[in-house]
N, C-alpha and C positions, 0 to 999 in steps of 0.2 A: 746480779740482778737477773731476774728471770724475763723471758720476752713478753709476759702480762705486765710484770713490772714497768718494764721500759714503755710499753705502749701506754699504760695509764698514766705514766709520768708525761709523755708525749702529748697525750690528748688533755691533760689539766693544764700544761703551758698553752697549748692552744685555745683552750677555752679562756684562759686568762687574757691572752692576745686579742681574742674575739669581744671579752668584755671591754678592753680598752677601745676598741673600735665602735663599739655600741655606744660608750661613754662620748666619744668624738661625734658620733651621729646625733646623739641626744643634744650636746651642746649647739651643734649646727642647727638643730631642729628650733631650739629656742630662739635662735637669732633669724630665722626664715620669715618670710612674710607671712602675714596671717592667715592666707588663703591655704597656705601650705602647712602650715604650723600645726594644726589638729590632726591632720592625715599624718604627719610625720610622727607625732606622738603615739598614734595608734601603732604605727609601725615599729617603734621603739619598744612599745609595750608587749607587741607579739614577738619581737626578737628575744626580749627578756623572757618570756615564757619558754619559748623554745630553748634557750641558754640554760635554763633551769631544768628543764626535761633532760637535756644532755647530760647535766651534772648528775642527776639522779641515775641515768643510764651508767654513768661513770663509777658511781658509788656502787651499783649492781654489779659492775664488772669486777671490780676490787674484791668482792666477797664471793664471786662465782666459783664454782667447783671447775675442775679441769675441763669436764666435757661441756659444760654450758657456756664457758666464757668465749668460745668461738661465735656462738649465737648472738650473744650480748655484744662482742666486737662488731659484727656487722650490722646491729642496730646503731652502735655508737658512729660508725661510718655515714650511715643514712643521716643520722642527726648532725653530725658535723657539715655534711654538704648542704642540707636544709638551711642550717643557720648562715653558712656561706652565700648561698643563693640570696637569701633575704636580705644579708648585709649588702650585698652587690647591688641589688634593686632598690635598697634604701639610699645608697649612695649616689645611684645615677639620678636619682630624683632631686636630690641636694644639689647635684652639680651642673644643674640645667641652668 
């Protein structure tokens, strides 16, 4: 398996894990107090949008030529970090 294949698999597994975290946050949001619930739903929607964008970047990465995949990999790393930060932010609001 090539380095690119390993990386794509690793990112795919990470996105699956993040999806499970988003699902857990969505469940918490539905059980939150009414004043928090709507804001939480908006954050969850934003997380799902970011996750979909990351999946699209991952799909591009799979099909990229050797020269382009390093650039796409950098974009994927930024997307991964943004999702992680957004999840941490949402989690901190629910744990208050």
